[in-house]
C-alpha positions in Angstrom: 35.2 -80.5 -31.7 34.6 -79.5 -28.1 35.4 -75.9 -29.1 32.8 -76.0 -31.9 30.3 -77.6 -29.5 30.9 -74.8 -26.9 30.6 -72.2 -29.6 27.2 -73.7 -30.8 26.0 -73.9 -27.2 27.1 -70.3 -26.6 25.3 -69.2 -29.8 22.2 -71.1 -28.8 22.3 -69.5 -25.3 22.7 -66.1 -27.0 19.7 -66.8 -29.2 17.6 -67.9 -26.3 18.6 -64.7 -24.4 17.8 -62.6 -27.4 14.4 -64.4 -27.8 13.7 -63.7 -24.1 14.6 -60.0 -24.5 12.4 -59.8 -27.6 9.5 -61.5 -25.8 9.9 -59.1 -22.8 10.0 -56.1 -25.1 6.9 -57.4 -27.0 5.2 -58.0 -23.6 5.9 -54.4 -22.5 4.8 -53.0 -25.9 1.5 -55.0 -25.6 1.0 -53.7 -22.1 1.6 -50.1 -23.3 -0.8 -50.7 -26.2 -3.5 -52.0 -23.8 -3.0 -49.0 -21.5 -3.3 -46.6 -24.5 -6.4 -48.4 -25.7 -8.0 -48.2 -22.3 -7.1 -44.5 -22.1 -8.5 -43.8 -25.5 -11.7 -45.7 -24.8 -12.2 -43.7 -21.6 -11.6 -40.4 -23.5 -14.2 -41.4 -26.1 -16.7 -42.3 -23.4 -16.2 -39.0 -21.6 -16.5 -37.0 -24.8 -19.6 -38.9 -25.8 -21.1 -38.1 -22.4 -20.2 -34.4 -22.9 -21.8 -34.4 -26.4 -24.9 -36.1 -25.1 -25.2 -33.5 -22.3 -24.8 -30.7 -24.9 -27.5 -32.3 -27.1 -29.9 -32.4 -24.2 -29.1 -28.7 -23.4 -29.8 -27.7 -27.1 -33.0 -29.8 -27.2 -34.2 -28.3 -23.9 -33.5 -24.8 -25.3 -35.5 -25.6 -28.4 -38.4 -27.0 -26.3 -38.4 -23.9 -24.1 -38.5 -21.7 -27.2 -41.5 -23.7 -28.5 -43.2 -23.4 -25.2 -42.6 -19.6 -25.2 -44.1 -19.2 -28.7 -47.1 -21.6 -28.1 -48.3 -20.8 -24.6 -50.1 -17.5 -24.0 -50.7 -18.1 -20.3 -47.7 -16.8 -18.3 -48.3 -19.2 -15.3 -48.5 -22.2 -17.6 -45.4 -21.1 -19.5 -43.3 -20.7 -16.3 -44.5 -24.0 -15.0 -43.6 -25.7 -18.2 -40.1 -24.2 -18.3 -39.4 -25.2 -14.7 -40.5 -28.8 -15.5 -38.4 -29.0 -18.7 -35.3 -27.7 -17.0 -35.7 -30.0 -14.0 -36.4 -33.1 -16.1 -33.7 -32.5 -18.7 -30.9 -31.5 -16.4 -32.0 -33.7 -13.5 -32.2 -30.8 -11.0 -34.3 -31.5 -8.0 -35.5 -27.9 -7.8 -36.0 -25.2 -10.4 -37.7 -21.9 -9.5 -38.5 -18.8 -11.5 -38.7 -15.5 -9.7 -40.2 -12.3 -11.2 -39.7 -8.8 -9.8 -42.7 -7.1 -8.1 -44.1 -3.9 -9.7 -42.2 -1.8 -7.2 -38.9 -3.5 -8.1 -38.1 -4.3 -4.5 -38.7 -8.0 -4.3 -38.2 -11.1 -6.4 -41.4 -13.2 -6.0 -41.3 -17.0 -6.7 -43.8 -17.5 -9.6 -43.1 -21.1 -10.6 -41.3 -24.1 -9.1 -41.2 -27.8 -9.8 -40.2 -29.4 -6.5 -42.3 -30.3 -3.5 -40.5 -27.6 -1.4 -41.0 -25.1 -4.2 -44.7 -25.8 -4.3 -44.8 -25.1 -0.5 -42.9 -21.8 -1.1 -45.4 -20.9 -3.9 -48.4 -21.4 -1.6 -46.7 -19.3 1.0 -46.0 -16.4 -1.5 -42.2 -16.8 -1.1 -40.2 -13.7 -2.0 -36.7 -12.4 -1.5 -35.7 -8.7 -1.3 -33.5 -7.5 -4.1 -30.0 -7.4 -2.7 -30.8 -9.7 0.2 -28.4 -12.3 1.5 -29.3 -14.9 -1.0 -28.1 -15.9 -4.5 -31.4 -14.7 -6.0 -31.0 -11.4 -4.0 -27.5 -11.0 -5.4 -28.5 -11.7 -9.0 -31.5 -9.4 -8.9 -29.4 -6.6 -7.6 -26.3 -7.0 -9.8 -27.9 -8.6 -12.8 -25.0 -10.9 -13.1 -25.2 -14.7 -13.0 -24.1 -16.4 -9.8 -23.1 -20.0 -9.2 -22.4 -21.5 -5.8 -20.9 -25.0 -6.3 -20.8 -25.5 -2.5 -23.6 -23.5 -0.9 -22.1 -24.2 2.5 -19.1 -22.1 1.6 -20.9 -19.3 -0.3 -21.5 -16.2 1.9 -24.6 -15.2 -0.1 -26.5 -18.5 0.2 -29.8 -18.4 2.0 -30.3 -21.8 3.8 -33.9 -22.6 2.8 -35.6 -25.2 5.0 -38.0 -26.0 2.2 -35.1 -27.1 0.0 -32.9 -29.2 2.3 -31.2 -31.2 -0.5 -29.6 -28.1 -2.0 -25.8 -28.5 -2.3 -25.2 -26.1 -5.2 -27.2 -23.2 -6.6 -27.3 -21.2 -9.8 -29.3 -18.1 -10.6 -29.4 -16.3 -14.0 -30.9 -12.9 -14.6 -33.4 -12.8 -17.4 -34.0 -9.2 -18.3 -36.6 -8.2 -20.9 -36.0 -4.8 -22.5 
């Protein structure tokens, strides 16, 4: 009888151990599932943000297109474009430069920021090929992006735009 009792106790202990192992395995599986769920939720959130940004970009492009087709005054058109780009993309400064008739300087013709307005009043211009992002782009007709203007050799440190940390210039060439 003692043998049977020991055998039953051993089987009961084995069952308890197996139940603990199963509970531990289930706990690990639940933790892995929670981690996967969190990761997937984060990916969905990031992708949604990307899609929203893209939608804003497309909407802005459409609004710029409508402004181009509906506004006949060049100054008003350029002002509207700088405002749209600034608002939609949350840029603190947007400026549009046009080449002078001699093709030697890029003259600021529209800007949305307070510093840009000061530059407009002053008749701000940059020589084509000058040590600036605008100078580079007007000379080479290639886009230029400086993610960190402090490290970009072509960046012109403009005291009217002290918050500038990155800069992008795009050549718009009409044939």
